[in-house]
C-alpha positions as CSV (number, residue, x, y, z in Angstrom):
1,M,102.6,151.3,124.7
2,L,100.0,148.6,124.3
3,G,101.3,145.4,125.0
4,R,99.6,142.1,124.4
5,A,97.5,140.7,127.4
6,A,98.6,137.3,128.4
7,L,96.4,134.3,128.2
8,V,95.0,132.8,131.4
9,V,94.9,129.3,131.3
10,T,93.3,126.9,134.1
11,I,93.4,123.7,134.3
12,Y,91.8,121.7,137.1
13,I,92.8,118.2,138.6
14,D,91.0,116.5,141.4
15,P,92.6,114.2,144.3
16,P,94.0,110.9,143.8
17,T,91.4,108.8,144.7
18,W,90.9,106.7,141.5
19,P,92.3,103.1,141.8
20,G,93.9,101.6,138.9
21,H,97.0,99.5,137.6
22,G,98.3,99.3,141.7
23,R,98.3,103.3,141.6
24,M,95.8,106.0,142.9
25,W,95.2,108.4,139.8
26,S,94.0,112.2,139.4
27,H,92.1,114.1,136.5
28,L,93.4,116.6,134.7
29,V,90.8,118.9,132.7
30,S,90.6,121.9,130.9
31,D,87.0,124.0,131.0
32,V,88.0,125.9,127.7
33,S,89.5,123.1,125.1
34,Y,91.5,120.0,124.7
35,D,94.0,122.1,123.0
36,E,94.4,124.0,126.0
37,L,94.6,120.8,127.8
38,H,97.2,118.9,125.5
39,K,99.6,121.8,125.6
40,F,99.6,121.9,130.1
41,A,100.2,118.4,129.6
42,E,102.9,118.8,127.1
43,E,104.7,120.9,129.4
44,L,104.0,119.0,132.0
45,G,105.7,116.3,130.5
46,V,102.9,113.9,130.9
47,P,102.4,111.6,127.9
48,R,99.6,111.8,125.2
49,R,98.4,108.5,126.1
50,A,97.7,109.2,129.4
51,F,94.7,111.4,127.3
52,E,91.3,109.8,127.7
53,R,88.5,111.0,126.3
54,D,88.1,114.0,128.0
55,H,90.9,113.8,130.6
56,Y,94.6,113.3,131.6
57,D,95.0,110.5,134.3
58,I,97.7,111.8,136.2
59,P,99.3,109.6,138.7
60,S,99.2,110.2,142.6
61,H,103.3,110.8,142.4
62,R,102.8,114.1,139.7
63,Y,99.9,115.3,141.4
64,A,102.0,118.0,143.5
65,D,104.0,118.6,139.8
66,A,100.5,119.3,138.3
67,V,99.7,121.7,140.9
68,A,103.1,123.5,141.0
69,A,102.5,124.2,137.2
70,G,99.3,125.9,137.9
71,A,96.8,123.4,138.1
72,V,93.8,124.4,140.5
73,E,92.7,121.5,142.9
74,V,89.1,120.9,143.1
75,S,86.8,118.2,143.6
76,S,86.3,115.1,141.6
77,R,82.3,116.2,141.4
78,E,83.9,119.7,140.6
79,V,85.7,118.3,137.5
80,V,82.6,116.5,135.7
81,R,80.5,120.4,136.7
82,L,83.4,121.7,135.0
83,L,83.5,119.3,131.8
84,Q,79.6,119.4,131.2
85,G,79.8,123.2,131.7
86,A,82.2,123.4,128.8
87,G,80.6,121.1,126.6
88,L,83.5,118.8,126.9
89,R,82.4,115.9,128.7
90,R,82.8,112.7,127.0
91,P,81.5,109.6,129.2
92,K,82.2,106.1,128.6
93,G,80.0,104.4,126.0
94,R,78.6,107.6,124.5
95,G,80.5,108.0,121.4
96,S,83.7,110.4,120.9
97,G,82.0,113.8,121.3
98,P,83.4,117.0,120.3
99,S,87.0,116.8,118.8
């Protein structure tokens, strides 16, 4: 009997080292698609308003939740490299990029 192969989803998160609004933040990203990222964030209970250009901003108190849900811990430099390699990077001030 042939079964369907499980879809492997890899989402990445950098350490909460980004200050803002009195908190420290992480970036949650996908190296495959925004759809994959939105689905993971929704399942984690992260509101869509936390999405900024090419990543979700995750407050430090939710970092462990994201990792427990399957996000892979990487450095901030690796987050940028992954986004660029996938063609999903949307730098500030450079238009909206891919949808």
